[in-house]
Phi, psi and omega in degrees: 000319180299317179298321180296318180295321176297319178298314181301319178297316180297321180293319180299323182282315192244342185069016183239155176236027184300329184263002185293129174281143180247157179286329175246145180286150173291154175268143174229137177212155178253323187259318183200166178211137180227122182226133177201192191275350182224140178303315180297325179290322174298323176297322177301317176296319179297321178300318180292318176300316182294338177269007175100005180287162176266185185295330178290315176304312182295320179296320178296321178295320178293320177300313179298319182292317180296323177296320181291331179271001180055046178284065184059033174192168175213185183294341180270007183273209187232154182230133178233130188215151166240135180230127172268123180260108183292342180286331180248344184071022184245152171264128182252140177252133179247122179251096177243048176267134178290172184240163176295138184281172174304132179091353181275088182238162175303320182296322180300311184284324176297325178295340176263006175088015182268145166269336175221157175302156186292160180283323191231163171090180186295334178282356176267000193268133160267171179295148180298139178243331188297315179302318179291320178296318178298313180298319181296312181297315182294315183296322188266335187228351176272185181233346189255172177278162175297323179302316180292317186287327180276352185306313178298316180296322180292322176297322178291320178298329177291344177144119176221156179287110185291141182272161188299321184302311181289317180302317181289328175296321178297317180295317180295327184265013189292335178293322173292313185302325182293345177287340189240112190300322183287325175293316180302318182294327182275314193272325186262087188280352179231063185299138177086347178276168180302312172256116184264339178281165176300155172272155176302131181091347178292144177285114185262118186251135179233080186297320182293317178296318178301319178296320178297312180295323178297319178299320179296316179294321177300319179297318177297311184294324177294321178296321177296321177297332178272016174069028173281157178289167177305315181296313180298323181293318178297320180287341171293322174295319175304312182297324180294325179289315189265344184228349186257212185292330176297314179301317182297318180289323177301311182295317179302311181295323178295308184291326177303327183264008175102007181279172187251347188296134180247167175299323178295323177301315181291315185290330180282332184291148172204151175290154182239142173255128190230167167278126176287162170272154177202154173227159177260121176244104177053045176090358180250127178273119182252127186250141176218165172286168183289183192282012165282353169246175174273000185310319180299343177298325176291321178296318176299319180298317179297320178298320179291315185291341175302339183273006181231152176268086185293320182298322179293330178293326182094139182303122177055030166289166180301319181290322177295312179300315180299315181296317176299313183299312181296321179296313180296324177302316181293316181294318181286331173297320175293318176304312186297336185251327190251352185266147178172182183299113183292342180280348180253349191243127166270174180058039177302144183256358193297326179298316177291322180297328181267001181291134182294325178293322175299318179297319179296321178294321178293319179299324182292343180275351185288126173278117186284354185245348187205148176293138177263099181290346182260007181305128183222185179298147175269194177238088183285345188293329179295339177271003174246005182072027182231165172264148184282117181281000186241022183299324181295324178288325176296322177297316177302313184297317182297317179295320179297314182293323177300311184291322180295325184261016166090005181276336177223074184307135177084001181292159176211170186266148168297156186268079164277194188297336183242005190296326183300326181292326193264025176288125182300147180260350182200154172268165183078172180280106184287354178241052178293165180305142178087355181262015179287157181214158185293327179296319177298313182297323177299318180291323179295318187265358191318122195260177174214232173211179174217155183229124178233136179211146176208154179222171185293339180276356174103358175288134179224136184227135173229122182230138169236086178275165179192187174090144182077031181283165179285133003278119184257146174265114182277137183272100176060217183266024178279337188075005186261121176282135181283148177296157171244023190283350180300333182295347179277354170285164167246163181256353186221136186289342178293336174280310177200107182294341182272348190236028176281133185300143174200145178303136180084000184260148177268137175287157173282119188254163177275350191285131198205076173297156186222149175210147178226140177243144176229128185055034176079004182240152179305135184240310179220142169232124189206149179200169184204154169267166172130034171053228184292349180272358187302304183284346170292311182289323179292323175302313182289323174303312181299315179294325178301320180284311190281319183267327189244008169069023180282153167286168182295325179291318176300317183292329178288333182265344187296148181295128176247175171242159171232138171260141174256009183273066180200164174281129178292142181265344187225143172078146180084133182247010177235157179301319183297335179278343187247344189295151180300151176246090186302131176082352180286127185221138173260127178241159173291145183300336181272008178300127183300151183299322180299318178295318178301313183296318180298317181293322177297321177294334178278359176100020181264149172254115193265140166224165192223151176215152181288325179230121189230025189246010178159240011276134180261140168242140187205156173229132174250130181262106187276099182288332181296316184254001181054049181220175181244137172248138176239145174231138178218124189306154177272019183285313189204242189261001179303142195203150178222156176224140181218161176212000000 
């Protein structure tokens, strides 16, 4: 506590954290750096680097290892990545998110009584994306074979000492797991005993997954024997997963348990390589994936925050916190309404949303003295020279939010296509202070992992993979846990016309790798787990470095805030479980009383946590010293290795 008060005093005086001691040491490397969510997975990346691989090879090895360790994801999940290619000087975006299967329509889920697709089980699954994303990245930008890159993960699938975090998650989720025979056979190694999940340190064996990975490697090696190129051989493994015997068993196991995925769904799907979105913040180019992720919300926030003197406010002062909260409310309100699969949507709004004039107009709406509980989506189309085709839905939405939060008691929505869903269930603010609950926070923070890698030749990789987390439904004898990402769709256009579920469509996800360039060269690579809080924490991490002079390790540990004034993207199958909580804010437990009192006077409902910064993983590329700095949050098991 004494150290924190000294730090707070130093920040008040100088706005800098250069002297701040951290709980974990920063990483330093000259040749390479590997950072991810599990120590063993970071070791997998280090093994590949030591064998001569580049950052893409190492990142793929870490991705494979984290999936095998069920680090809140599995092989049936999704992968989102940014890669800096030093040969071209360009940032590449990888979209390896699965799609909604055949039959996944609003009518199907409404007929089962859902307001949103389910959280768990085979009906929550999009098509697997991670195997295809890994193969695409490795084939096009790596240097090694799939056999070499998968070797650590395959050794782990043959048996590794399971860590307490995963083992205990299995035990907590065993009631769900018992519903699915293939999951039960893999995860509950002590059936009928008081503790049915593995114990920490127990050798956890996944024979079916090992067989699946072996089949992929066999396909690659056979292609090489047939004189195919390295790239062609890797894609032969890809084909075996999505079109061959692996695909057939995956689909059989999925459908046997009530899922919708078909062989045609798998064979039609493919990863996409895209142009990332980016904005310039005070001379730094910040890159994010397109609006099928929530990533552009951070870019919008930076455009808005350019209109304020953040450094003069002081790190985590009441005015700074208020300005961040109001900015994020505006950006997330736009996210909640305008983001979705760009390949399915005409009339995309993203050009207007990223317009600097639009950001200035949004900044001008911020009340500097009080929280705006009515903050809603803006109208970006006028900054594109177009008229907004969704004004009627915005009117519906505004009336619903007004009535729900007590400004128009008894109000209801006109009956457009989604109005019936959005009828308020209560007058007054149903999320008053003190009504927070652990289930809501779990849905808000629902985690995954992140993978960061960089090498001396200039390759830099940032990945935020996810899906197939525990409790996962395993598809047949593949050992592959199915994704649960279908729950991020909506069933009604009044919530978000761009993100209504349809077969072949990608849901708008929270997953959001990040990269920043300065003077045309890589500057920062950073990502975080944590559901709807990801771009909240990444925004503050970035500002901690750029505005307040923190090192990457300091910035990963520094106290952040979270806003709950947004629609939840994960968990809960009713509107009441997902709707925004205006004014609800999470602060660090060490927030001074004066700051607390000021924020309460501004209309905030306060809650507190000991660690509120992520966990963030990051790499800083030090051009002055030609070295690499790594940061890995002090939250849990995130870990890095460098040389």
